[in-house]
C-alpha positions as CSV (number, residue, x, y, z in Angstrom):
1,M,96.1,70.4,108.6
2,V,98.4,71.3,105.7
3,A,100.9,74.1,106.5
4,G,99.9,77.2,104.6
5,S,96.5,75.9,103.6
6,P,93.4,78.0,104.0
7,N,92.6,76.0,107.2
8,D,96.0,76.7,108.7
9,T,95.3,79.2,111.5
10,R,98.7,79.1,113.2
11,F,100.0,82.3,111.7
12,L,97.0,84.5,111.5
13,A,97.4,88.2,112.3
14,P,95.5,89.3,115.5
15,E,92.8,91.0,113.5
16,I,91.9,87.8,111.6
17,S,89.1,85.8,113.0
18,H,90.5,82.6,114.5
19,S,87.1,81.0,114.0
20,K,85.3,80.5,110.7
21,G,82.0,79.8,112.4
22,V,79.7,76.9,111.3
23,P,77.7,76.6,108.0
24,G,74.3,78.2,108.6
25,G,75.7,80.3,111.5
26,V,76.9,83.9,111.9
27,V,80.3,85.2,112.9
28,V,79.9,88.5,114.7
29,L,83.3,90.2,114.2
30,F,84.7,92.9,116.4
31,P,84.2,96.4,114.9
32,R,86.8,97.7,112.5
33,I,87.9,100.9,114.4
34,I,89.6,103.4,112.1
35,P,92.1,104.9,112.2
36,S,93.9,102.2,114.1
37,A,95.5,104.8,116.3
38,I,92.1,105.3,118.1
39,A,91.3,101.6,118.4
40,A,92.6,101.1,122.0
41,E,90.8,104.1,123.4
42,N,87.5,103.1,121.7
43,Q,87.2,99.5,122.9
44,A,84.1,100.3,125.1
45,Y,82.3,101.7,122.0
46,G,83.4,98.7,120.0
47,Q,81.9,96.3,122.6
48,Q,78.6,98.3,122.7
49,V,78.4,98.2,118.9
50,Q,79.3,94.5,118.8
51,Q,76.6,93.7,121.4
52,K,74.1,95.6,119.2
53,M,75.2,93.5,116.2
54,K,74.7,90.3,118.2
55,Q,71.2,91.4,119.3
56,L,70.2,92.3,115.7
57,V,71.5,88.9,114.4
58,E,69.4,87.1,117.1
59,K,66.3,89.1,115.9
60,A,66.9,88.8,112.2
61,L,68.1,85.1,112.1
62,P,66.5,83.4,115.2
63,G,68.0,80.1,116.1
64,R,71.2,80.4,114.0
65,P,74.5,79.6,115.8
66,I,76.3,82.9,116.6
67,D,80.1,83.1,117.2
68,V,81.0,86.4,118.7
69,R,84.7,87.2,118.2
70,P,86.9,89.0,120.7
71,S,88.9,92.2,120.0
72,P,90.7,92.7,117.7
73,E,89.3,89.9,115.4
74,R,87.5,92.1,112.8
75,V,87.8,90.2,109.4
76,C,87.4,86.6,108.1
77,P,90.5,84.7,106.8
78,K,91.4,85.0,103.1
79,A,89.4,81.9,102.3
80,G,86.4,83.4,104.0
81,C,84.3,82.2,107.0
82,D,82.2,79.0,106.8
83,A,79.4,81.1,108.4
84,M,78.1,84.4,107.1
85,S,79.7,87.4,108.9
86,I,78.8,90.8,110.1
87,G,81.2,93.5,111.2
88,V,81.0,97.3,111.6
89,L,83.2,100.1,110.3
90,F,83.5,102.5,113.2
91,T,85.2,105.9,113.6
92,R,85.0,108.7,116.1
93,Q,86.0,112.3,116.4
94,N,85.6,113.7,119.9
95,N,82.0,112.7,120.8
96,S,80.9,112.2,117.2
97,C,80.7,108.6,115.8
98,V,79.8,106.8,112.5
99,A,79.0,103.2,112.1
100,V,78.6,101.2,108.8
101,A,77.5,97.6,108.9
102,L,79.7,95.1,106.8
103,V,77.8,92.0,105.8
104,N,79.2,89.0,104.0
105,A,77.7,85.8,102.9
106,P,79.8,82.6,103.7
107,G,83.1,82.1,101.9
108,V,84.7,84.7,99.7
109,S,81.8,87.0,98.9
110,T,81.3,90.7,98.3
111,T,80.8,92.9,101.3
112,K,77.4,94.7,101.6
113,L,77.9,98.2,103.2
114,V,74.9,99.4,105.1
115,P,74.9,102.9,106.7
116,W,74.0,102.4,110.4
117,G,74.8,105.4,112.4
118,G,75.6,109.0,111.2
119,E,75.2,110.0,107.6
120,V,77.5,108.7,104.9
121,T,77.8,108.4,101.1
122,L,79.1,105.2,99.7
123,K,81.5,105.3,96.7
124,A,80.7,101.6,95.9
125,D,78.3,99.0,97.3
126,P,79.0,96.1,97.4
127,I,82.7,96.0,97.6
128,Q,85.2,93.2,97.0
129,F,85.9,90.7,99.8
130,R,88.4,92.1,102.3
131,D,88.7,95.5,100.6
132,P,89.2,98.2,103.3
133,P,85.6,99.6,103.6
134,E,86.9,103.0,104.8
135,N,88.1,103.6,101.3
136,F,84.5,103.5,100.0
137,V,82.8,105.7,102.6
138,T,82.5,109.5,102.8
139,I,81.3,110.8,106.0
140,K,78.6,113.6,105.7
141,D,77.5,113.9,109.3
142,Y,78.2,112.1,112.6
143,A,75.9,110.8,115.3
144,N,76.5,111.7,119.0
145,C,78.5,108.8,120.4
146,D,76.4,108.7,123.5
147,Q,73.3,108.1,121.3
148,L,75.0,105.9,118.7
149,V,73.3,102.6,119.5
150,T,69.9,104.4,119.6
151,E,70.7,106.1,116.3
152,M,71.7,102.7,114.8
153,G,68.3,101.4,115.8
154,K,66.7,103.7,113.2
155,A,68.4,101.8,110.4
156,D,68.1,98.3,111.9
157,S,65.6,97.2,109.2
158,F,68.2,97.7,106.4
159,V,70.8,95.8,108.3
160,E,68.3,93.0,109.0
161,A,67.5,92.8,105.3
162,A,71.2,92.5,104.4
163,L,71.7,89.8,107.0
164,R,68.7,87.7,105.7
165,A,69.9,88.1,102.1
166,A,73.5,87.0,103.0
167,A,72.3,84.1,105.2
168,G,69.9,82.6,102.7
169,P,67.0,80.4,103.8
170,A,67.4,78.5,107.0
171,T,67.7,74.7,106.7
172,G,64.3,73.1,107.3
173,S,62.2,76.2,107.4
174,P,60.2,77.7,104.6
175,S,62.1,80.3,102.7
176,A,60.7,83.8,103.0
177,A,61.5,86.7,100.7
178,A,63.9,89.0,102.3
179,P,62.8,92.6,102.6
180,A,64.2,94.8,99.8
181,A,67.5,96.5,100.8
182,P,67.9,100.2,99.9
183,A,68.8,100.8,96.3
184,A,72.5,101.4,95.5
185,G,71.7,105.1,95.0
186,A,70.0,105.4,98.4
187,V,73.2,105.5,100.5
188,T,72.5,108.0,103.3
189,A,71.5,106.8,106.7
190,K,70.4,110.1,108.2
191,P,66.9,109.6,109.7
192,S,64.2,111.5,107.8
193,G,63.1,113.1,111.1
194,K,66.4,115.0,111.6
């Protein structure tokens, strides 16, 4: 290992993933809890959301190696991960929560933002690799934190489509067309039944 090279992990900040995953796999990052002042008190919500991410990856990309990163590892290194990655932008006010999926193809790639819990408007999608996603999200309505994982389930199909698109075809299996993701203008995640 060359000091200072993209593979030098000795001096990574705590929030940087200390694993790049494996090609063809998925790195499930710990949620990006903002503002950082509420991160410690929301670890339990972060773990629930991360478990939901892992389950969705297993469903959308069966058989792919999954590397679940511990708190506070919430972003790939500057050179990107070898695997594709999924994270979540999470925020909370009292018992009101919002979750936005953050999906990246392997390497240095744009980040696809997918509203996943609560109602948001996106200022841009996708965004540049490692840009702070909170700068591109406007919250319109929150979901009840106690029902967040259930609410997230209503938008699972959009997150699954983004995962499949970022992962590309699995080696050795026939490639299937990924379901269409919502158009850039369709940026709200509020379920139609609400």
